[in-house]
C-alpha positions in Angstrom: 83.0 92.5 131.6 85.4 94.0 129.8 89.2 95.1 131.1 91.3 97.9 130.2 95.0 97.9 129.2 96.9 99.2 131.4 99.3 101.4 129.0 100.3 102.1 125.6 103.3 103.5 123.5 106.5 101.8 123.3 109.0 101.7 119.9 110.9 98.7 119.2 114.1 100.2 120.9 112.4 100.4 124.1 112.0 97.1 124.9 115.6 97.0 125.4 116.7 100.2 126.2 115.9 100.5 129.9 116.8 96.9 130.8 120.5 96.1 132.4 122.6 94.0 129.5 122.7 91.0 132.2 119.0 90.8 132.4 117.7 91.5 129.0 117.6 88.4 127.7 115.1 87.1 130.3 113.2 90.1 130.4 113.0 90.7 126.5 111.9 87.4 126.1 109.1 88.0 128.7 108.2 91.0 127.4 107.8 89.5 123.5 105.7 86.7 125.1 103.1 89.5 126.9 103.0 91.3 123.4 101.8 88.3 122.0 99.5 87.2 124.6 97.7 91.1 124.4 98.0 91.4 120.4 96.3 87.7 120.7 93.3 89.2 122.5 93.0 92.5 120.7 93.0 90.9 117.2 90.8 88.0 117.9 88.1 90.4 119.4 88.6 93.4 117.1 89.4 91.5 113.7 87.9 94.2 111.4 89.5 97.4 113.0 92.8 95.6 113.1 92.5 94.9 109.5 91.5 98.2 108.4 94.8 99.7 110.8 97.3 96.8 109.0 96.2 98.1 105.4 96.8 101.9 106.2 100.1 103.9 105.6 101.7 103.7 108.9 102.7 107.4 108.2 99.4 108.3 108.3 97.5 110.4 111.1 94.6 107.7 110.4 96.8 105.0 111.4 98.2 106.9 114.3 94.9 107.4 115.5 93.4 103.7 115.1 96.5 102.2 116.6 96.6 104.5 119.6 92.5 103.5 119.8 93.5 100.0 119.5 96.3 100.0 122.3 93.5 101.5 124.5 91.0 99.0 123.8 89.3 97.0 126.2 89.7 93.4 126.1 87.2 90.8 127.7 87.3 89.2 131.0 87.6 85.5 129.7 90.7 86.8 127.3 92.2 88.6 130.2 92.0 86.1 132.9 93.7 82.8 130.7 96.4 85.0 130.1 99.5 84.4 132.5 99.4 87.1 135.6 102.8 88.5 134.6 101.5 89.4 131.3 98.7 91.5 132.4 100.7 95.1 132.8 102.1 95.6 129.3 102.7 99.0 127.5 101.7 98.3 123.6 102.1 100.6 120.5 104.4 101.2 117.6 105.9 98.3 115.6 105.7 95.7 118.2 102.1 96.3 118.7 101.3 96.3 115.0 103.6 93.0 114.5 102.1 90.8 116.8 98.3 92.1 115.5 99.6 91.0 112.2 100.9 87.7 112.7 97.7 87.0 114.7 95.7 87.7 111.9 98.1 85.6 109.8 97.1 82.8 112.0 93.4 83.4 112.1 93.6 83.2 108.1 91.1 81.5 105.9 92.4 77.6 106.7 94.6 77.2 104.0 98.2 76.7 105.3 99.7 80.3 105.8 103.0 78.7 103.4 100.2 78.3 100.8 98.8 81.7 100.8 101.9 83.7 100.9 103.2 81.7 97.9 100.2 82.8 95.9 100.6 86.1 96.9 104.4 86.5 96.2 103.3 85.9 92.9 100.4 88.2 92.8 99.5 91.5 93.4 102.5 93.5 94.7 101.4 95.3 97.8 102.2 98.8 98.3 104.9 99.8 100.5 105.6 102.9 102.5 109.6 102.9 103.3 113.3 101.3 102.9 112.6 98.8 105.4 109.3 98.1 104.4 110.3 97.5 100.8 113.1 95.0 101.9 110.4 93.2 104.4 108.2 92.8 101.4 111.0 91.8 99.1 111.8 88.9 101.9 108.3 87.7 102.2 107.9 87.6 98.3 111.1 85.8 97.7 110.9 83.5 100.9 107.4 83.1 101.9 108.4 79.3 102.9 110.5 80.5 105.3 108.5 83.6 106.5 105.5 81.0 106.9 108.2 78.8 108.9 108.8 81.8 111.5 105.9 82.5 112.6 105.3 78.7 113.4 108.1 79.4 116.1 107.7 80.3 119.6 108.9 83.8 120.2 112.7 84.5 121.6 113.4 80.4 120.9 116.0 78.4 119.5 113.9 77.9 116.9 113.2 81.7 115.7 116.7 81.9 115.6 117.4 79.1 113.4 115.1 80.4 110.9 116.5 84.1 110.9 119.7 82.2 109.9 118.1 81.0 107.0 116.3 84.2 106.3 119.5 86.2 106.5 120.8 85.3 102.8 117.6 86.7 101.7 117.7 89.8 103.2 121.3 90.2 102.1 120.0 89.9 98.5 116.8 92.3 99.3 119.4 95.1 100.7 122.1 94.6 98.1 121.0 97.5 96.2 120.5 99.6 99.6 121.9 99.9 103.0 122.1 97.2 105.3 119.3 96.4 108.0 120.4 95.7 111.5 117.0 94.9 113.5 116.4 93.0 116.8 114.2 89.8 116.2 111.3 91.2 117.5 111.8 94.5 115.4 112.2 92.1 112.3 109.5 89.6 112.7 107.2 92.5 113.2 108.5 93.6 109.9 107.8 90.5 108.1 104.4 90.0 109.7 102.7 93.5 108.6 104.4 93.4 105.4 103.0 89.5 104.9 99.7 90.7 106.0 99.6 93.5 103.3 100.8 91.1 100.7 97.6 88.6 101.6 95.1 91.7 102.0 96.3 93.4 98.1 95.3 89.8 96.5 92.0 90.0 98.2 91.5 93.4 97.1 92.2 92.9 93.8 89.8 89.7 93.7 87.2 92.0 95.1 88.0 94.8 92.5 87.5 92.4 89.9 84.1 90.8 91.1 82.8 94.2 91.1 84.0 95.2 87.5 
């Protein structure tokens, strides 16, 4: 049996904008945990299409079509029923959705520790970037792959996540020293680093495939 997502289309700012300030910490934490639960289901059950999405230019019409399609995707009853009930209604879309998908795909890698894969990718073929924030996220992932791997090992909205972000801040300062600073929420920054990290790894796979075909 397949069950349908309840809705789609939020951007990172929408997670906070409509929530009263006094309730934001709890509500945003639950929202982030729900996004993680849904994206795990969708990535696990649609890995090929999620890969196709994450390597696209996110400014393209094809990206928008595919992310909308995935946000409307049905998931198995097993995955749905394993999810905490409070997470079963959640709007999906935009950067948080892509970031959650990317992070799940990183977790489901080829068996090597993520820190090893990111460290090798950091000295390998550069991934294409599509905006200033994307360039900065790529710079952080290449400059501090150990910290980025540590970040993805932390629960969302946790003290451990905050501690790793504190370690990442100096790297972020270096990566933005020739441009404007980036003030992003933990959700947005984690999502940007996840999508950038996934494309870093995908660039190495593409390079190896091209060499095999040569």
